[in-house]
C-alpha positions as CSV (number, residue, x, y, z in Angstrom):
1,M,0.0,0.0,0.0
2,H,1.3,3.4,-0.9
3,K,2.1,5.9,1.8
4,I,-0.8,8.1,0.9
5,E,-3.2,5.2,0.9
6,T,-2.0,4.2,4.3
7,L,-2.6,7.7,5.7
8,I,-6.1,7.9,4.2
9,A,-6.9,4.5,5.6
10,E,-5.8,5.6,9.1
11,K,-7.4,9.1,9.1
12,G,-10.3,8.7,6.7
13,W,-9.5,11.9,4.8
14,L,-6.6,14.1,4.1
15,L,-6.4,17.9,4.2
16,A,-4.4,19.3,1.4
17,D,-2.8,22.8,1.2
18,G,-4.0,26.0,-0.3
19,A,-2.7,28.5,-2.9
20,T,0.9,28.8,-4.1
21,G,0.8,31.9,-6.3
22,T,-1.5,33.9,-4.0
23,N,0.8,33.4,-1.0
24,L,4.0,34.0,-2.9
25,F,2.6,37.2,-4.3
26,S,2.2,38.4,-0.7
27,M,5.9,37.5,-0.2
28,G,7.1,39.7,-3.1
29,L,6.5,37.7,-6.3
30,E,5.7,40.1,-9.1
31,S,2.8,39.6,-11.5
32,G,4.0,37.8,-14.6
33,D,7.0,36.2,-12.9
34,P,7.1,32.4,-12.7
35,P,6.9,31.2,-9.1
36,E,8.9,28.1,-10.0
37,L,12.1,30.2,-10.3
38,W,11.8,30.9,-6.6
39,N,12.8,27.3,-5.9
40,L,16.3,28.5,-6.7
41,E,16.1,32.2,-6.0
42,F,14.1,32.3,-2.8
43,P,13.8,28.7,-1.5
44,D,13.2,30.0,2.1
45,R,10.0,31.8,1.0
46,V,8.7,28.7,-0.8
47,Y,9.6,26.6,2.3
48,L,7.7,29.1,4.5
49,N,4.6,28.7,2.4
50,H,4.7,24.9,2.9
51,Q,5.4,25.3,6.6
52,N,2.5,27.7,7.1
53,F,0.1,25.1,5.6
54,I,1.5,22.3,7.6
55,E,1.1,24.3,10.8
56,A,-2.5,25.1,9.7
57,G,-3.2,21.3,9.5
58,S,-2.4,20.2,6.0
59,D,-1.6,16.5,5.6
60,L,-0.6,17.0,1.9
61,I,1.4,19.7,0.3
62,L,2.0,20.4,-3.4
63,T,5.4,21.3,-4.8
64,N,6.0,24.7,-6.3
65,T,6.3,23.2,-9.8
66,F,2.9,23.8,-11.4
67,G,4.4,25.4,-14.5
68,A,7.9,23.8,-14.5
69,N,7.6,22.2,-17.9
70,R,9.7,23.2,-20.9
71,F,7.0,25.0,-22.7
72,R,5.9,27.3,-19.9
73,L,9.5,27.9,-18.8
74,A,10.5,28.8,-22.3
75,L,8.4,31.9,-21.9
76,H,11.0,33.0,-19.4
77,N,14.1,31.6,-21.1
78,A,14.3,28.9,-18.5
79,E,13.4,25.8,-20.6
80,N,16.8,24.2,-19.8
81,Q,16.1,24.3,-16.1
82,V,13.3,21.8,-16.0
83,H,15.2,19.2,-14.0
84,E,16.8,21.6,-11.6
85,L,13.6,23.5,-10.8
86,N,11.5,20.3,-10.2
87,V,14.1,18.6,-8.1
88,A,14.6,21.8,-6.0
89,G,10.8,22.2,-5.6
90,A,10.5,18.6,-4.4
91,E,13.4,18.9,-2.0
92,I,12.0,22.1,-0.5
93,A,8.6,20.5,0.2
94,L,10.3,17.4,1.6
95,K,12.3,19.5,4.0
96,A,9.2,21.1,5.3
97,A,7.4,17.7,5.5
98,D,10.3,16.1,7.3
99,F,10.4,18.8,9.9
100,C,6.9,18.0,11.0
101,E,6.2,15.1,13.5
102,R,3.1,14.2,11.6
103,T,3.2,12.2,8.4
104,I,3.0,14.7,5.5
105,I,2.5,13.7,1.9
106,V,4.5,15.6,-0.7
107,A,2.7,15.7,-4.1
108,G,4.6,16.7,-7.3
109,S,2.5,19.4,-9.0
110,I,2.2,19.0,-12.8
111,G,0.1,21.7,-14.5
112,P,-0.8,22.2,-18.2
113,S,1.8,22.7,-20.8
114,G,0.5,26.1,-21.7
115,G,-0.1,25.1,-25.3
116,I,-2.8,23.3,-27.3
117,I,-2.3,19.9,-28.9
118,E,-2.9,19.5,-32.7
119,P,-5.2,19.7,-34.7
120,L,-6.5,22.7,-32.7
121,G,-3.0,23.8,-31.7
122,E,0.6,23.3,-32.8
123,L,1.9,20.9,-30.2
124,T,2.1,17.2,-30.9
125,K,1.2,14.6,-28.4
126,A,4.7,13.3,-28.5
127,E,6.1,16.7,-27.6
128,V,3.7,17.2,-24.7
129,E,4.3,13.7,-23.4
130,S,8.1,14.2,-23.6
131,A,7.8,17.5,-21.6
132,F,5.7,15.9,-18.9
133,T,8.0,12.9,-18.7
134,D,11.0,15.2,-18.1
135,Q,9.1,16.9,-15.3
136,A,7.7,13.8,-13.7
137,I,11.1,12.0,-13.6
138,A,12.7,15.1,-12.0
139,L,9.9,15.2,-9.4
140,K,10.5,11.5,-8.7
141,E,14.2,12.0,-8.3
142,G,13.4,14.9,-5.9
143,G,11.6,12.4,-3.7
144,V,7.8,13.2,-4.0
145,D,5.3,10.7,-2.8
146,V,2.6,11.3,-5.4
147,A,2.4,12.6,-9.0
148,W,-0.3,15.3,-8.9
149,I,-1.6,16.3,-12.4
150,E,-3.8,19.4,-12.0
151,T,-5.9,22.1,-13.7
152,M,-6.2,20.2,-16.9
153,S,-9.0,20.9,-19.4
154,S,-8.1,18.7,-22.4
155,E,-8.4,14.9,-22.4
156,E,-5.5,14.6,-24.9
157,E,-3.2,16.6,-22.6
158,M,-4.4,14.7,-19.5
159,E,-3.6,11.5,-21.3
160,C,-0.1,12.7,-22.2
161,A,0.5,13.6,-18.5
162,I,-0.8,10.3,-17.3
163,I,1.3,8.3,-19.7
164,A,4.3,10.3,-18.7
165,T,3.8,10.0,-14.9
166,K,3.1,6.3,-15.2
167,K,6.8,5.9,-16.1
168,T,7.8,7.0,-12.6
169,G,5.9,4.3,-10.8
170,L,4.4,6.9,-8.5
171,P,0.7,6.8,-7.5
172,I,-1.1,9.4,-9.5
173,V,-3.9,12.0,-8.7
174,C,-5.4,14.0,-11.6
175,T,-7.9,16.9,-11.6
176,Y,-9.7,18.9,-14.2
177,S,-10.7,22.6,-13.8
178,F,-14.4,23.1,-14.5
179,D,-15.9,26.5,-15.5
180,T,-19.3,28.3,-15.2
181,H,-21.1,25.7,-17.2
182,G,-19.8,22.8,-15.3
183,K,-17.4,21.8,-18.1
184,S,-13.7,22.2,-18.7
185,M,-12.4,24.9,-21.0
186,M,-12.3,22.2,-23.8
187,G,-15.9,21.2,-23.1
188,L,-15.4,18.1,-21.0
189,E,-17.9,17.0,-18.4
190,P,-17.1,15.5,-15.0
191,K,-18.2,12.0,-16.2
192,E,-15.5,12.1,-18.8
193,L,-12.8,12.6,-16.2
194,A,-14.1,9.8,-14.1
195,R,-14.1,7.5,-17.2
196,L,-10.6,8.4,-18.1
197,A,-9.2,8.1,-14.6
198,E,-10.8,4.7,-14.0
199,Q,-9.3,3.4,-17.2
200,H,-5.9,4.0,-15.7
201,S,-6.6,2.5,-12.3
202,P,-4.7,1.4,-10.2
203,E,-1.9,3.7,-11.2
204,I,-4.3,6.6,-10.8
205,I,-5.6,6.5,-7.2
206,G,-7.7,9.5,-7.2
207,F,-9.4,12.2,-9.4
208,G,-11.3,15.3,-8.9
209,A,-11.7,19.1,-9.5
210,N,-9.5,22.1,-8.7
211,C,-9.5,25.8,-9.3
212,G,-12.4,26.8,-11.6
213,I,-14.6,29.4,-10.0
214,G,-15.8,29.5,-6.4
215,A,-16.4,27.0,-3.6
216,A,-20.1,26.4,-4.4
217,E,-19.2,25.7,-8.0
218,L,-16.5,23.3,-7.0
219,I,-18.9,21.4,-4.8
220,G,-21.2,21.1,-7.8
221,S,-18.4,19.4,-9.7
222,I,-17.7,17.1,-6.8
223,L,-21.3,16.1,-6.7
224,C,-21.2,15.3,-10.4
225,L,-18.0,13.3,-10.0
226,A,-19.5,11.3,-7.1
227,K,-22.5,10.4,-9.3
228,S,-20.2,9.4,-12.2
229,R,-17.7,7.1,-10.6
230,K,-18.0,3.4,-10.7
231,N,-14.7,2.5,-9.0
232,H,-15.3,3.4,-5.4
233,S,-11.8,2.3,-4.3
234,M,-10.5,5.5,-6.0
235,H,-10.4,8.8,-4.1
236,I,-12.3,11.9,-5.0
237,V,-10.3,15.1,-4.7
238,A,-11.7,18.6,-4.0
239,K,-9.4,21.6,-4.2
240,G,-11.5,24.7,-4.7
241,N,-10.8,28.4,-5.0
242,C,-11.4,30.6,-2.0
243,G,-14.3,32.4,-3.5
244,I,-14.2,34.5,-6.7
245,P,-11.4,36.9,-7.7
246,V,-12.2,40.6,-7.7
247,F,-10.2,43.7,-8.2
248,I,-9.8,45.9,-5.0
249,D,-7.6,48.9,-5.2
250,G,-5.9,47.6,-8.3
251,E,-5.1,44.2,-6.8
252,I,-6.8,40.8,-7.1
253,A,-8.5,39.6,-3.9
254,Y,-10.8,36.6,-3.3
255,T,-14.2,36.8,-1.9
256,G,-14.0,33.6,0.2
257,T,-14.0,33.6,4.0
258,E,-12.9,31.2,6.6
259,E,-16.5,30.3,7.2
260,I,-17.1,29.6,3.5
261,M,-14.1,27.4,3.2
262,A,-15.0,25.5,6.4
263,A,-18.4,24.8,5.0
264,Y,-16.9,23.8,1.6
265,A,-14.6,21.3,3.3
266,C,-17.4,19.7,5.2
267,Y,-19.6,19.5,2.1
268,A,-16.8,18.0,0.1
269,K,-16.3,15.3,2.8
270,K,-20.0,14.5,3.0
271,L,-20.1,14.1,-0.8
272,G,-17.3,11.5,-0.6
273,A,-14.1,13.5,-1.1
274,T,-11.2,12.0,0.8
275,I,-8.6,14.6,-0.2
276,I,-9.8,18.1,0.4
277,G,-7.9,21.4,0.0
278,G,-7.9,24.9,-1.4
279,C,-6.7,26.4,-4.6
280,C,-6.4,30.1,-5.7
281,G,-6.8,32.6,-2.9
282,T,-6.6,30.0,-0.1
283,K,-4.3,31.2,2.7
284,Q,-3.1,29.7,5.9
285,E,-6.1,30.9,7.9
286,H,-8.5,29.3,5.5
287,V,-6.8,26.0,5.7
288,K,-6.9,26.3,9.5
289,A,-10.6,26.9,9.4
290,M,-11.1,23.8,7.2
291,A,-9.0,21.7,9.5
292,D,-11.0,22.8,12.5
293,A,-14.3,22.1,10.8
294,L,-13.3,18.7,9.5
295,N,-11.9,17.6,12.9
296,A,-15.0,18.8,14.7
297,D,-17.2,17.0,12.2
298,N,-20.4,18.7,13.6
299,M,-21.4,21.0,10.8
300,E,-24.8,20.4,9.2
301,C,-24.5,20.0,5.4
302,P,-28.0,19.6,4.0
303,L,-27.8,18.2,0.5
304,E,-30.0,20.9,-1.0
305,L,-28.9,23.3,-3.7
306,D,-30.2,26.3,-1.9
307,A,-28.4,25.3,1.3
308,I,-25.2,24.9,-0.6
309,I,-25.5,28.3,-2.1
310,Q,-26.4,29.9,1.2
311,S,-23.3,28.4,2.8
312,M,-20.8,29.1,0.0
313,G,-22.1,31.6,-2.5
314,Q,-24.1,31.6,-5.7
315,M,-23.8,29.1,-8.6
316,T,-24.2,30.0,-12.2
317,K,-27.2,28.8,-14.1
318,G,-24.9,26.6,-16.2
319,N,-23.5,24.8,-13.2
320,I,-27.0,24.4,-11.7
321,A,-28.1,22.8,-15.0
322,M,-25.1,20.5,-14.9
323,V,-25.8,19.4,-11.3
324,E,-29.4,18.7,-12.0
325,K,-28.5,16.7,-15.1
326,Y,-26.3,14.4,-13.1
327,L,-28.9,14.1,-10.3
328,N,-31.3,12.8,-12.9
329,L,-28.9,10.3,-14.4
330,E,-30.1,6.7,-14.1
331,N,-28.1,3.7,-13.3
332,T,-25.5,5.7,-11.3
333,S,-24.6,5.4,-7.7
334,A,-26.1,7.6,-5.1
335,V,-24.2,10.7,-4.1
336,T,-24.2,9.6,-0.4
337,E,-26.4,7.2,1.6
338,E,-28.2,10.2,3.1
339,E,-31.3,11.2,1.1
340,P,-29.8,12.0,-2.3
341,R,-33.3,12.8,-3.5
342,K,-33.4,16.0,-1.6
343,L,-31.2,17.7,-4.2
344,R,-33.6,16.7,-6.9
345,R,-36.6,18.2,-5.1
346,R,-35.2,21.6,-4.5
347,R,-34.9,24.4,-7.1
348,L,-33.0,27.5,-6.7
349,K,-34.6,30.8,-6.1
350,R,-31.5,32.9,-6.7
351,T,-29.0,32.4,-9.5
352,K,-26.5,34.5,-11.5
353,N,-25.7,34.6,-15.1
Protein backbone atom coordinates (compact mmCIF):
# COMPACT_ATOMS: atom_id res chain seq x y z
CA MET A 1 0.00 0.00 0.00
CA HIS A 2 1.32 3.44 -0.91
CA LYS A 3 2.12 5.94 1.83
CA ILE A 4 -0.82 8.14 0.87
CA GLU A 5 -3.23 5.20 0.88
CA THR A 6 -2.03 4.17 4.33
CA LEU A 7 -2.57 7.65 5.72
CA ILE A 8 -6.07 7.93 4.22
CA ALA A 9 -6.94 4.51 5.65
CA GLU A 10 -5.78 5.64 9.10
CA LYS A 11 -7.42 9.08 9.10
CA GLY A 12 -10.34 8.68 6.70
CA TRP A 13 -9.52 11.87 4.79
CA LEU A 14 -6.57 14.15 4.12
CA LEU A 15 -6.43 17.92 4.22
CA ALA A 16 -4.39 19.31 1.35
CA ASP A 17 -2.79 22.76 1.23
CA GLY A 18 -3.98 26.01 -0.34
CA ALA A 19 -2.67 28.45 -2.92
CA THR A 20 0.91 28.81 -4.05
CA GLY A 21 0.78 31.90 -6.26
CA THR A 22 -1.52 33.90 -3.97
CA ASN A 23 0.79 33.45 -1.00
CA LEU A 24 4.03 33.96 -2.89
CA PHE A 25 2.62 37.22 -4.27
CA SER A 26 2.23 38.38 -0.67
CA MET A 27 5.92 37.54 -0.17
CA GLY A 28 7.06 39.67 -3.10
CA LEU A 29 6.49 37.66 -6.27
CA GLU A 30 5.74 40.06 -9.12
CA SER A 31 2.80 39.57 -11.46
CA GLY A 32 3.97 37.76 -14.59
CA ASP A 33 7.02 36.22 -12.94
CA PRO A 34 7.09 32.41 -12.72
CA PRO A 35 6.89 31.24 -9.09
CA GLU A 36 8.87 28.10 -10.01
CA LEU A 37 12.08 30.15 -10.32
CA TRP A 38 11.79 30.93 -6.62
CA ASN A 39 12.76 27.30 -5.93
CA LEU A 40 16.29 28.48 -6.70
CA GLU A 41 16.09 32.21 -6.02
CA PHE A 42 14.09 32.30 -2.78
CA PRO A 43 13.78 28.72 -1.47
CA ASP A 44 13.24 30.02 2.07
CA ARG A 45 10.02 31.76 1.02
CA VAL A 46 8.73 28.66 -0.76
CA TYR A 47 9.60 26.64 2.34
CA LEU A 48 7.71 29.11 4.53
CA ASN A 49 4.56 28.70 2.44
CA HIS A 50 4.71 24.93 2.89
CA GLN A 51 5.43 25.31 6.60
CA ASN A 52 2.47 27.66 7.08
CA PHE A 53 0.08 25.15 5.56
CA ILE A 54 1.48 22.27 7.58
CA GLU A 55 1.08 24.30 10.77
CA ALA A 56 -2.50 25.07 9.73
CA GLY A 57 -3.24 21.33 9.52
CA SER A 58 -2.42 20.22 5.97
CA ASP A 59 -1.61 16.54 5.56
CA LEU A 60 -0.61 16.96 1.92
CA ILE A 61 1.38 19.74 0.25
CA LEU A 62 2.00 20.40 -3.43
CA THR A 63 5.42 21.29 -4.77
CA ASN A 64 6.00 24.72 -6.32
CA THR A 65 6.33 23.19 -9.79
CA PHE A 66 2.94 23.76 -11.41
CA GLY A 67 4.43 25.43 -14.52
CA ALA A 68 7.86 23.81 -14.45
CA ASN A 69 7.62 22.18 -17.88
CA ARG A 70 9.74 23.16 -20.86
CA PHE A 71 6.97 24.99 -22.71
CA ARG A 72 5.94 27.30 -19.89
CA LEU A 73 9.51 27.85 -18.76
CA ALA A 74 10.51 28.77 -22.32
CA LEU A 75 8.42 31.92 -21.91
CA HIS A 76 11.03 33.02 -19.37
CA ASN A 77 14.11 31.59 -21.13
CA ALA A 78 14.35 28.86 -18.51
CA GLU A 79 13.45 25.79 -20.58
CA ASN A 80 16.83 24.23 -19.79
CA GLN A 81 16.12 24.31 -16.05
CA VAL A 82 13.27 21.79 -15.97
CA HIS A 83 15.20 19.16 -14.04
CA GLU A 84 16.84 21.59 -11.64
CA LEU A 85 13.64 23.47 -10.78
CA ASN A 86 11.54 20.35 -10.25
CA VAL A 87 14.13 18.60 -8.08
CA ALA A 88 14.57 21.77 -6.03
CA GLY A 89 10.80 22.18 -5.64
CA ALA A 90 10.48 18.60 -4.41
CA GLU A 91 13.38 18.93 -1.98
CA ILE A 92 12.01 22.14 -0.45
CA ALA A 93 8.62 20.53 0.17
CA LEU A 94 10.25 17.38 1.58
CA LYS A 95 12.33 19.47 3.96
CA ALA A 96 9.16 21.09 5.30
CA ALA A 97 7.42 17.72 5.54
CA ASP A 98 10.33 16.06 7.34
CA PHE A 99 10.43 18.83 9.94
CA CYS A 100 6.87 17.95 11.02
CA GLU A 101 6.24 15.15 13.51
CA ARG A 102 3.08 14.16 11.64
CA THR A 103 3.20 12.23 8.36
CA ILE A 104 3.00 14.73 5.50
CA ILE A 105 2.47 13.67 1.89
CA VAL A 106 4.46 15.57 -0.74
CA ALA A 107 2.73 15.70 -4.12
CA GLY A 108 4.60 16.71 -7.26
CA SER A 109 2.50 19.36 -9.02
CA ILE A 110 2.25 19.05 -12.81
CA GLY A 111 0.12 21.70 -14.52
CA PRO A 112 -0.83 22.20 -18.16
CA SER A 113 1.82 22.65 -20.84
CA GLY A 114 0.49 26.09 -21.69
CA GLY A 115 -0.14 25.13 -25.31
CA ILE A 116 -2.82 23.28 -27.28
CA ILE A 117 -2.35 19.91 -28.92
CA GLU A 118 -2.94 19.55 -32.67
CA PRO A 119 -5.16 19.74 -34.67
CA LEU A 120 -6.49 22.69 -32.66
CA GLY A 121 -2.98 23.78 -31.71
CA GLU A 122 0.60 23.34 -32.81
CA LEU A 123 1.92 20.94 -30.16
CA THR A 124 2.08 17.23 -30.91
CA LYS A 125 1.16 14.57 -28.37
CA ALA A 126 4.72 13.27 -28.51
CA GLU A 127 6.13 16.70 -27.62
CA VAL A 128 3.74 17.17 -24.71
CA GLU A 129 4.29 13.65 -23.38
CA SER A 130 8.06 14.19 -23.58
CA ALA A 131 7.81 17.46 -21.65
CA PHE A 132 5.70 15.89 -18.91
CA THR A 133 8.04 12.89 -18.75
CA ASP A 134 11.03 15.16 -18.06
CA GLN A 135 9.10 16.92 -15.31
CA ALA A 136 7.71 13.76 -13.72
CA ILE A 137 11.09 12.04 -13.64
CA ALA A 138 12.68 15.07 -12.00
CA LEU A 139 9.95 15.19 -9.36
CA LYS A 140 10.46 11.48 -8.68
CA GLU A 141 14.20 12.05 -8.31
CA GLY A 142 13.45 14.90 -5.93
CA GLY A 143 11.57 12.45 -3.70
CA VAL A 144 7.84 13.22 -4.04
CA ASP A 145 5.32 10.67 -2.79
CA VAL A 146 2.64 11.28 -5.41
CA ALA A 147 2.42 12.64 -8.95
CA TRP A 148 -0.29 15.33 -8.92
CA ILE A 149 -1.63 16.32 -12.36
CA GLU A 150 -3.85 19.38 -11.97
CA THR A 151 -5.92 22.09 -13.66
CA MET A 152 -6.23 20.19 -16.92
CA SER A 153 -9.00 20.93 -19.43
CA SER A 154 -8.13 18.68 -22.39
CA GLU A 155 -8.44 14.90 -22.44
CA GLU A 156 -5.52 14.64 -24.87
CA GLU A 157 -3.25 16.63 -22.59
CA MET A 158 -4.39 14.75 -19.51
CA GLU A 159 -3.62 11.46 -21.26
CA CYS A 160 -0.14 12.72 -22.15
CA ALA A 161 0.49 13.62 -18.53
CA ILE A 162 -0.85 10.29 -17.29
CA ILE A 163 1.33 8.29 -19.70
CA ALA A 164 4.34 10.34 -18.67
CA THR A 165 3.82 10.00 -14.92
CA LYS A 166 3.13 6.28 -15.17
CA LYS A 167 6.79 5.88 -16.10
CA THR A 168 7.80 6.98 -12.60
CA GLY A 169 5.85 4.28 -10.78
CA LEU A 170 4.39 6.90 -8.46
CA PRO A 171 0.71 6.83 -7.47
CA ILE A 172 -1.14 9.44 -9.54
CA VAL A 173 -3.85 11.97 -8.73
CA CYS A 174 -5.44 13.97 -11.57
CA THR A 175 -7.86 16.88 -11.59
CA TYR A 176 -9.71 18.95 -14.18
CA SER A 177 -10.72 22.56 -13.80
CA PHE A 178 -14.40 23.12 -14.54
CA ASP A 179 -15.93 26.48 -15.50
CA THR A 180 -19.25 28.30 -15.19
CA HIS A 181 -21.10 25.70 -17.24
CA GLY A 182 -19.78 22.77 -15.26
CA LYS A 183 -17.43 21.78 -18.08
CA SER A 184 -13.72 22.19 -18.67
CA MET A 185 -12.44 24.88 -21.04
CA MET A 186 -12.34 22.21 -23.76
CA GLY A 187 -15.94 21.17 -23.11
CA LEU A 188 -15.41 18.06 -20.99
CA GLU A 189 -17.93 17.01 -18.36
CA PRO A 190 -17.10 15.45 -14.97
CA LYS A 191 -18.17 12.00 -16.16
CA GLU A 192 -15.46 12.08 -18.82
CA LEU A 193 -12.76 12.61 -16.21
CA ALA A 194 -14.15 9.77 -14.11
CA ARG A 195 -14.13 7.48 -17.15
CA LEU A 196 -10.56 8.40 -18.12
CA ALA A 197 -9.20 8.09 -14.59
CA GLU A 198 -10.84 4.74 -13.99
CA GLN A 199 -9.32 3.42 -17.22
CA HIS A 200 -5.89 4.04 -15.69
CA SER A 201 -6.56 2.51 -12.28
CA PRO A 202 -4.70 1.35 -10.20
CA GLU A 203 -1.90 3.71 -11.25
CA ILE A 204 -4.33 6.60 -10.78
CA ILE A 205 -5.56 6.45 -7.20
CA GLY A 206 -7.74 9.55 -7.23
CA PHE A 207 -9.35 12.19 -9.41
CA GLY A 208 -11.34 15.34 -8.91
CA ALA A 209 -11.70 19.06 -9.50
CA ASN A 210 -9.54 22.05 -8.66
CA CYS A 211 -9.51 25.78 -9.33
CA GLY A 212 -12.41 26.80 -11.60
CA ILE A 213 -14.58 29.45 -9.96
CA GLY A 214 -15.79 29.48 -6.35
CA ALA A 215 -16.39 26.99 -3.56
CA ALA A 216 -20.06 26.38 -4.39
CA GLU A 217 -19.21 25.68 -8.04
CA LEU A 218 -16.49 23.26 -7.01
CA ILE A 219 -18.92 21.39 -4.78
CA GLY A 220 -21.23 21.10 -7.78
CA SER A 221 -18.41 19.45 -9.72
CA ILE A 222 -17.65 17.07 -6.84
CA LEU A 223 -21.31 16.07 -6.70
CA CYS A 224 -21.21 15.26 -10.43
CA LEU A 225 -18.00 13.26 -10.03
CA ALA A 226 -19.48 11.33 -7.12
CA LYS A 227 -22.47 10.44 -9.27
CA SER A 228 -20.24 9.41 -12.19
CA ARG A 229 -17.72 7.12 -10.60
CA LYS A 230 -17.97 3.37 -10.74
CA ASN A 231 -14.71 2.45 -8.99
CA HIS A 232 -15.29 3.38 -5.37
CA SER A 233 -11.79 2.34 -4.33
CA MET A 234 -10.50 5.50 -6.03
CA HIS A 235 -10.39 8.76 -4.12
CA ILE A 236 -12.28 11.93 -4.98
CA VAL A 237 -10.27 15.14 -4.72
CA ALA A 238 -11.68 18.62 -4.03
CA LYS A 239 -9.38 21.64 -4.22
CA GLY A 240 -11.53 24.71 -4.73
CA ASN A 241 -10.77 28.40 -4.99
CA CYS A 242 -11.36 30.64 -1.99
CA GLY A 243 -14.33 32.43 -3.49
CA ILE A 244 -14.22 34.49 -6.68
CA PRO A 245 -11.39 36.86 -7.69
CA VAL A 246 -12.24 40.57 -7.69
CA PHE A 247 -10.20 43.74 -8.17
CA ILE A 248 -9.85 45.85 -5.04
CA ASP A 249 -7.61 48.93 -5.16
CA GLY A 250 -5.92 47.61 -8.28
CA GLU A 251 -5.12 44.19 -6.78
CA ILE A 252 -6.80 40.81 -7.07
CA ALA A 253 -8.53 39.58 -3.92
CA TYR A 254 -10.76 36.58 -3.32
CA THR A 255 -14.25 36.77 -1.86
CA GLY A 256 -14.00 33.59 0.19
CA THR A 257 -13.97 33.65 3.98
CA GLU A 258 -12.87 31.20 6.64
CA GLU A 259 -16.53 30.31 7.23
CA ILE A 260 -17.13 29.62 3.54
CA MET A 261 -14.05 27.41 3.22
CA ALA A 262 -14.97 25.52 6.39
CA ALA A 263 -18.43 24.80 4.97
CA TYR A 264 -16.92 23.85 1.61
CA ALA A 265 -14.57 21.33 3.26
CA CYS A 266 -17.41 19.69 5.17
CA TYR A 267 -19.65 19.50 2.11
CA ALA A 268 -16.81 17.96 0.10
CA LYS A 269 -16.29 15.32 2.78
CA LYS A 270 -20.01 14.55 2.96
CA LEU A 271 -20.08 14.07 -0.82
CA GLY A 272 -17.31 11.49 -0.58
CA ALA A 273 -14.11 13.46 -1.13
CA THR A 274 -11.19 12.00 0.80
CA ILE A 275 -8.58 14.59 -0.23
CA ILE A 276 -9.78 18.14 0.41
CA GLY A 277 -7.86 21.40 0.03
CA GLY A 278 -7.93 24.90 -1.39
CA CYS A 279 -6.69 26.45 -4.59
CA CYS A 280 -6.36 30.10 -5.68
CA GLY A 281 -6.83 32.63 -2.90
CA THR A 282 -6.61 30.03 -0.12
CA LYS A 283 -4.35 31.17 2.71
CA GLN A 284 -3.12 29.67 5.94
CA GLU A 285 -6.11 30.92 7.92
CA HIS A 286 -8.54 29.33 5.49
CA VAL A 287 -6.83 25.96 5.74
CA LYS A 288 -6.87 26.26 9.54
CA ALA A 289 -10.64 26.86 9.43
CA MET A 290 -11.05 23.84 7.16
CA ALA A 291 -8.98 21.68 9.49
CA ASP A 292 -10.99 22.76 12.54
CA ALA A 293 -14.31 22.10 10.80
CA LEU A 294 -13.28 18.68 9.49
CA ASN A 295 -11.90 17.62 12.85
CA ALA A 296 -14.99 18.82 14.72
CA ASP A 297 -17.25 17.01 12.24
CA ASN A 298 -20.38 18.66 13.60
CA MET A 299 -21.42 20.97 10.75
CA GLU A 300 -24.79 20.35 9.17
CA CYS A 301 -24.46 19.97 5.41
CA PRO A 302 -27.97 19.58 4.01
CA LEU A 303 -27.82 18.18 0.51
CA GLU A 304 -29.99 20.85 -1.03
CA LEU A 305 -28.86 23.28 -3.71
CA ASP A 306 -30.21 26.34 -1.94
CA ALA A 307 -28.44 25.31 1.27
CA ILE A 308 -25.19 24.85 -0.63
CA ILE A 309 -25.50 28.33 -2.11
CA GLN A 310 -26.39 29.89 1.21
CA SER A 311 -23.28 28.36 2.76
CA MET A 312 -20.77 29.05 0.00
CA GLY A 313 -22.11 31.56 -2.51
CA GLN A 314 -24.07 31.56 -5.72
CA MET A 315 -23.78 29.10 -8.56
CA THR A 316 -24.23 29.98 -12.21
CA LYS A 317 -27.22 28.75 -14.14
CA GLY A 318 -24.89 26.60 -16.21
CA ASN A 319 -23.53 24.81 -13.16
CA ILE A 320 -26.99 24.37 -11.70
CA ALA A 321 -28.14 22.78 -14.96
CA MET A 322 -25.11 20.46 -14.92
CA VAL A 323 -25.78 19.37 -11.33
CA GLU A 324 -29.44 18.72 -12.04
CA LYS A 325 -28.51 16.72 -15.12
CA TYR A 326 -26.29 14.45 -13.06
CA LEU A 327 -28.85 14.09 -10.32
CA ASN A 328 -31.28 12.75 -12.88
CA LEU A 329 -28.87 10.26 -14.44
CA GLU A 330 -30.12 6.73 -14.15
CA ASN A 331 -28.05 3.67 -13.29
CA THR A 332 -25.51 5.69 -11.32
CA SER A 333 -24.61 5.35 -7.69
CA ALA A 334 -26.10 7.64 -5.08
CA VAL A 335 -24.15 10.69 -4.05
CA THR A 336 -24.23 9.58 -0.44
CA GLU A 337 -26.36 7.21 1.55
CA GLU A 338 -28.20 10.16 3.11
CA GLU A 339 -31.26 11.19 1.13
CA PRO A 340 -29.78 12.03 -2.28
CA ARG A 341 -33.29 12.79 -3.54
CA LYS A 342 -33.35 16.03 -1.56
CA LEU A 343 -31.24 17.68 -4.18
CA ARG A 344 -33.64 16.69 -6.92
CA ARG A 345 -36.60 18.21 -5.15
CA ARG A 346 -35.17 21.62 -4.50
CA ARG A 347 -34.94 24.36 -7.11
CA LEU A 348 -32.97 27.53 -6.71
CA LYS A 349 -34.64 30.84 -6.12
CA ARG A 350 -31.50 32.86 -6.73
CA THR A 351 -29.01 32.38 -9.54
CA LYS A 352 -26.54 34.50 -11.45
CA ASN A 353 -25.71 34.58 -15.13
